[in-house]
C-alpha positions as a printed Julia matrix, in Angstrom:
402×3 Matrix{Float64}:
 -36.78  25.27   24.84
 -38.86  24.54   27.92
 -42.53  23.73   27.4
 -44.9   20.81   27.93
 -45.35  18.42   25.02
 -48.49  16.61   23.93
 -46.8   13.23   23.64
 -46.12  13.31   27.4
 -49.73  14.03   28.39
 -52.43  11.6    29.52
 -55.28  12.31   27.1
 -57.49   9.33   27.91
 -61.14  10.37   27.85
 -60.28  14.05   27.58
 -61.48  16.6    25.07
 -58.44  17.98   23.31
 -58.5   21.11   21.15
 -55.63  21.21   18.65
 -54.76  24.45   16.87
 -53.34  23.46   13.5
 -52.34  25.47   10.45
 -54.75  24.11    7.84
 -54.67  27.23    5.7
 -54.43  25.47    2.36
 -55.13  26.74   -1.17
 -58.62  25.77   -2.36
 -59.73  26.19   -5.95
 -63.28  25.32   -7.03
 -63.79  23.46   -3.79
 -60.67  21.33   -4.3
 -57.47  21.47   -2.21
 -54.58  22.14   -4.6
 -51.73  21.65   -2.11
 -52.12  19.39    0.91
 -48.64  19.77    2.45
 -49.91  21.44    5.62
 -52.66  18.86    6.01
 -50.18  16.03    5.65
 -47.98  17.62    8.3
 -50.9   17.9    10.73
 -52.23  14.36   10.4
 -49.69  12.69   12.74
 -50.67  14.98   15.64
 -54.37  14.25   15.19
 -53.72  10.53   14.91
 -51.59  10.56   18.05
 -54.34  12.29   20.03
 -56.8    9.62   18.87
 -54.36   6.85   19.82
 -54.08   8.38   23.28
 -57.85   8.06   23.75
 -58.92  11.67   23.26
 -62.0   13.32   21.83
 -60.34  15.58   19.27
 -61.4   19.07   18.28
 -59.32  20.73   15.56
 -59.34  24.42   14.67
 -57.57  26.61   12.13
 -57.92  29.72   10.03
 -58.38  29.68    6.26
 -57.76  32.71    4.1
 -58.69  36.22    5.12
 -62.45  36.5     5.55
 -64.19  39.45    7.19
 -64.74  38.73   10.88
 -68.38  38.16   11.74
 -69.33  37.27    8.15
 -69.62  33.73    6.83
 -68.22  33.28    3.33
 -68.58  29.89    1.69
 -65.25  30.15   -0.11
 -63.49  30.34    3.25
 -65.36  27.42    4.81
 -63.33  24.55    6.26
 -65.69  21.95    4.69
 -63.15  20.8     2.05
 -60.63  20.32    4.86
 -63.16  18.3     6.87
 -63.72  16.08    3.82
 -59.97  15.64    3.38
 -59.47  14.71    7.05
 -62.35  12.22    6.84
 -60.69  10.49    3.89
 -57.2   10.38    5.39
 -58.18   9.53    8.96
 -60.64   6.85    7.92
 -63.5    8.27    9.98
 -66.2   10.9     9.58
 -64.94  14.34   10.59
 -67.87  16.62   11.29
 -67.63  20.37   10.68
 -69.06  22.37   13.58
 -70.2   25.94   12.88
 -71.84  26.74   16.23
 -68.97  26.26   18.68
 -68.7   29.97   19.46
 -72.22  29.92   20.97
 -72.76  26.37   22.23
 -70.82  23.34   23.4
 -69.64  20.7    20.95
 -70.94  17.16   21.33
 -68.02  14.77   20.93
 -66.87  11.39   22.25
 -63.4    9.84   22.58
 -62.28   8.47   19.23
 -64.12  11.16   17.29
 -62.73  14.18   15.44
 -64.67  17.41   14.95
 -63.28  20.26   12.87
 -64.34  23.73   14.0
 -65.32  26.22   11.32
 -62.8   28.9    10.3
 -61.69  30.77   13.45
 -61.43  33.98   11.44
 -65.21  34.04   11.09
 -65.29  34.82   14.82
 -65.35  38.43   15.96
 -62.36  39.03   18.21
 -60.01  36.44   16.7
 -57.43  38.84   15.29
 -57.74  41.27   18.2
 -57.16  38.4    20.61
 -60.12  39.3    22.81
 -60.34  37.79   26.26
 -63.95  36.72   25.72
 -63.23  34.69   22.58
 -60.04  33.22   24.05
 -62.06  32.07   27.06
 -64.74  30.6    24.81
 -62.14  28.47   23.02
 -60.71  27.36   26.37
 -64.17  26.34   27.62
 -64.43  23.79   24.81
 -61.61  21.55   26.01
 -59.73  19.88   28.84
 -56.4   20.14   27.03
 -55.23  22.71   24.5
 -52.51  21.76   22.03
 -50.73  24.47   20.06
 -49.4   22.78   16.93
 -49.46  25.61   14.36
 -45.97  27.03   14.08
 -47.06  29.06   11.05
 -49.33  31.16   13.27
 -47.14  31.25   16.39
 -45.93  34.76   15.56
 -49.48  36.14   15.79
 -51.06  36.99   19.16
 -54.6   35.92   18.31
 -57.42  34.34   20.29
 -56.88  30.83   18.89
 -53.1   30.95   19.36
 -51.77  33.02   22.25
 -55.06  34.02   23.89
 -56.39  30.52   24.5
 -53.1   29.42   26.06
 -53.46  32.06   28.76
 -57.18  31.46   29.24
 -56.88  27.67   29.45
 -53.89  27.78   31.78
 -55.57  30.25   34.12
 -58.58  27.92   34.25
 -56.31  25.11   35.42
 -56.34  23.24   32.13
 -53.37  21.6    30.42
 -51.68  23.55   27.62
 -48.88  22.04   25.59
 -47.07  21.98   22.27
 -48.03  19.48   19.61
 -45.41  17.31   17.89
 -45.3   19.46   14.75
 -44.73  22.71   16.63
 -42.22  21.07   18.97
 -40.27  19.62   16.04
 -40.12  23.05   14.36
 -38.85  24.71   17.51
 -36.35  21.95   18.22
 -34.96  22.18   14.68
 -34.65  25.97   14.78
 -33.14  25.87   18.25
 -30.56  23.37   17.03
 -29.7   25.48   13.98
 -29.59  28.88   15.68
 -28.84  28.51   19.38
 -26.51  25.54   19.52
 -25.28  25.01   15.96
 -22.38  22.81   15.01
 -19.81  24.79   13.06
 -19.33  25.84   10.37
 -22.8   27.37   10.14
 -23.76  28.46    6.62
 -26.95  30.35    5.79
 -28.57  30.71    2.37
 -30.74  33.82    2.07
 -32.52  34.55   -1.18
 -35.13  37.12   -2.05
 -35.8   40.25   -4.01
 -34.81  42.87   -1.44
 -32.25  43.3     1.33
 -34.72  45.56    3.14
 -37.32  42.8     3.53
 -34.77  40.44    5.08
 -32.52  42.99    6.72
 -33.26  41.79   10.26
 -32.63  38.21    9.16
 -29.28  39.11    7.61
 -28.18  41.19   10.6
 -29.13  38.4    13.0
 -27.43  35.7    10.95
 -24.28  37.79   10.44
 -23.65  37.53   14.18
 -23.65  33.73   14.24
 -22.87  32.47   10.72
 -19.45  31.62    9.41
 -20.67  32.3     5.88
 -23.84  33.58    4.21
 -24.81  32.81    0.62
 -27.13  35.44   -0.86
 -29.33  35.08   -3.92
 -31.77  37.01   -6.09
 -32.11  40.76   -5.73
 -30.36  40.52   -2.36
 -27.24  39.16   -4.07
 -27.4   41.96   -6.64
 -27.27  44.56   -3.88
 -24.18  42.9    -2.41
 -22.59  42.64   -5.86
 -23.19  46.37   -6.32
 -21.71  46.98   -2.86
 -18.53  45.3    -4.12
 -18.33  47.95   -6.84
 -19.67  45.92   -9.75
 -22.35  47.04  -12.19
 -25.56  45.02  -11.97
 -27.01  46.56  -15.13
 -30.81  46.54  -15.2
 -31.03  44.01  -12.36
 -33.28  44.44   -9.36
 -31.25  45.84   -6.47
 -31.48  48.48   -3.74
 -29.06  51.36   -4.09
 -30.06  52.76   -0.7
 -29.05  49.5     0.99
 -25.5   49.35   -0.34
 -23.94  50.84    2.8
 -25.92  48.37    4.9
 -24.64  45.53    2.73
 -21.08  46.75    3.21
 -21.58  46.8     6.97
 -22.92  43.23    6.96
 -19.88  42.14    4.94
 -17.63  43.32    7.77
 -19.38  40.97   10.2
 -19.36  37.71    8.26
 -18.2   36.3     4.95
 -20.74  36.86    2.17
 -20.23  34.36   -0.65
 -20.87  35.78   -4.12
 -20.5   34.08   -7.51
 -17.8   34.99   -9.98
 -20.19  34.55  -12.88
 -23.91  35.1   -13.31
 -26.61  34.22  -15.84
 -28.22  37.27  -17.42
 -30.86  38.1   -20.02
 -31.54  41.22  -22.04
 -34.22  43.29  -20.3
 -35.81  43.99  -23.68
 -36.75  40.3   -23.89
 -38.64  40.47  -20.61
 -42.24  41.48  -20.07
 -42.41  42.62  -16.45
 -46.2   42.27  -16.38
 -45.79  38.57  -17.24
 -42.32  38.04  -15.83
 -42.07  34.25  -15.5
 -43.72  33.43  -18.82
 -41.6   35.94  -20.72
 -38.44  34.39  -19.3
 -39.34  31.11  -21.0
 -38.2   32.61  -24.32
 -35.43  34.87  -23.0
 -31.86  33.99  -24.0
 -29.59  33.13  -21.04
 -26.02  34.43  -21.24
 -23.21  33.78  -18.76
 -21.28  36.9   -17.73
 -18.62  37.62  -15.11
 -19.89  39.92  -12.36
 -17.62  42.69  -13.59
 -18.96  42.67  -17.15
 -22.76  42.93  -16.82
 -23.99  45.57  -19.27
 -26.59  48.23  -18.52
 -29.4   46.47  -20.41
 -28.87  43.05  -18.77
 -30.61  41.53  -15.77
 -28.95  39.01  -13.44
 -31.31  36.05  -13.07
 -29.18  33.21  -11.72
 -25.82  32.1   -10.37
 -23.63  30.52  -13.05
 -22.21  27.12  -12.16
 -18.68  27.96  -13.31
 -17.09  30.22  -10.72
 -19.51  29.23   -7.97
 -17.69  26.11   -6.81
 -16.7   27.85   -3.57
 -20.41  28.41   -2.81
 -21.46  24.82   -3.38
 -18.41  23.47   -1.53
 -19.17  25.7     1.47
 -22.64  24.15    1.65
 -21.31  20.6     1.3
 -18.75  21.2     4.05
 -21.15  22.92    6.46
 -22.07  21.27    9.75
 -25.26  23.34    9.96
 -27.24  24.83    7.05
 -30.09  27.32    7.31
 -31.85  27.8     3.95
 -34.4   30.48    3.09
 -34.78  31.4    -0.54
 -33.49  30.37   -4.01
 -30.52  32.0    -5.74
 -32.18  32.45   -9.13
 -35.49  32.36  -10.99
 -35.7   28.6   -10.46
 -39.23  28.39  -11.9
 -37.69  28.79  -15.38
 -35.25  26.03  -16.34
 -32.85  28.37  -18.13
 -32.32  30.24  -14.86
 -32.65  27.35  -12.42
 -29.19  25.77  -12.54
 -27.79  27.73   -9.6
 -30.64  26.76   -7.3
 -30.51  23.14   -8.54
 -26.8   22.83   -7.76
 -27.32  24.54   -4.42
 -30.13  22.14   -3.5
 -27.95  19.18   -4.46
 -25.13  20.57   -2.31
 -27.54  20.69    0.64
 -28.54  17.11   -0.08
 -24.9   15.98   -0.32
 -23.91  17.67    2.93
 -23.53  15.55    6.04
 -24.56  18.53    8.16
 -27.88  19.34    9.78
 -30.06  21.39    7.42
 -33.29  23.27    7.99
 -35.18  24.93    5.15
 -38.11  27.31    5.32
 -40.2   29.57    3.1
 -42.6   28.82    0.26
 -40.12  29.31   -2.59
 -37.51  27.23   -0.8
 -39.89  24.32   -0.3
 -41.03  24.63   -3.92
 -37.4   24.42   -5.08
 -36.77  21.41   -2.84
 -39.77  19.7    -4.4
 -38.8   20.64   -7.96
 -35.28  19.27   -7.61
 -36.44  16.27   -5.55
 -34.01  16.68   -2.67
 -36.54  16.24    0.15
 -34.67  13.23    1.54
 -31.5   15.29    1.81
 -32.96  18.08    3.97
 -32.97  17.37    7.7
 -36.04  19.48    8.44
 -38.44  21.47    6.28
 -40.31  24.21    8.11
 -43.88  25.08    7.16
 -43.7   28.3     9.16
 -43.26  31.05    6.58
 -43.41  34.35    8.44
 -42.94  32.65   11.81
 -39.78  31.0    10.47
 -38.29  34.36    9.5
 -39.29  36.06   12.74
 -37.71  33.28   14.78
 -34.49  33.6    12.75
 -34.59  37.36   13.35
 -34.61  36.65   17.08
 -38.11  37.96   17.65
 -40.35  36.57   20.37
 -43.2   34.47   18.98
 -46.23  35.23   21.19
 -47.71  31.73   21.21
 -44.33  30.15   21.97
 -43.68  32.63   24.76
 -47.1   31.84   26.23
 -46.38  28.11   26.11
 -43.08  28.57   27.91
 -44.75  30.71   30.55
 -47.95  28.78   31.15
 -47.4   25.13   30.21
 -46.51  22.67   32.94
 -42.83  21.76   32.79
């Protein structure tokens, strides 16, 4: 992909505004998961090393525009950055009305961009205001690249039209490079793993992948729909009857790998209002896919009869992973996802994984070192896989100096 990169820019003495994705969970003023912050630190440190005065901005949660809410304040993030950068990171709340005082070697975090009226609607006035704050704008938030908002796509246009430098940060560039490698120039065989509750929510992903993948492994409710499309009963399992014909069509375009055996539980043992907790006491039973009874729910892939799935992953030259194949949060129904994650780790191919559940499974089974690249993108990851244009990326390609 063709866009300017921050590491190639002269930032000495310049004010650099970096759009990061610092949207982290905060409970009682404490950050409960710092993965996104850890991913962003190298970009901020690099800008400092290059002699810049560094402004950082991000959204946090979903506040009402124009209304300050303490629970959505970036102050805990500023405190975290101060600790991990080894310098005082000030939180600036007035940047939308007045200039920010900052010197090279300093870092200032701007208050939640979603407090600003016009952020979501990508207004020209707010985009221009952001652009006025800096000499260089760095887009480093892949997780927001699919949204055309003032702090993502709008500022790129405004800054570029004002003759300022716009470029991709290392984190965004690495995400795009990894996805480009997996989707646009993959080594074969290319195997995709797509888990989730519904075919309909990942239909565009499946259709797009069916055109380029040698094999697709499906999990969760998606797998149940494909199992039903093969003519097997899925009992009380979650599946989509109205998507069976679509599943059949996808199966004519690529090879869909399904298990021979599955792990089920009696639906009467499951409390659907407290699904995960109730599964802790449910009895797992291994059944062949042609013998699931009407009161049983499929909750995992059974190891026996799934060797062809794990071997396909091990033998793949490129692996794209989005979603578990079972209810991996509960140990009794986690074996399929564990074996799958180990197959990814054991593969010599290039692997890219994305999605919250996928990253959680990778962490649970401690296979981080075996995954080539882990995307923090979420919705942007899926939209890129679907082949959709990400507004901020398109703006970078159009406006950044090559």
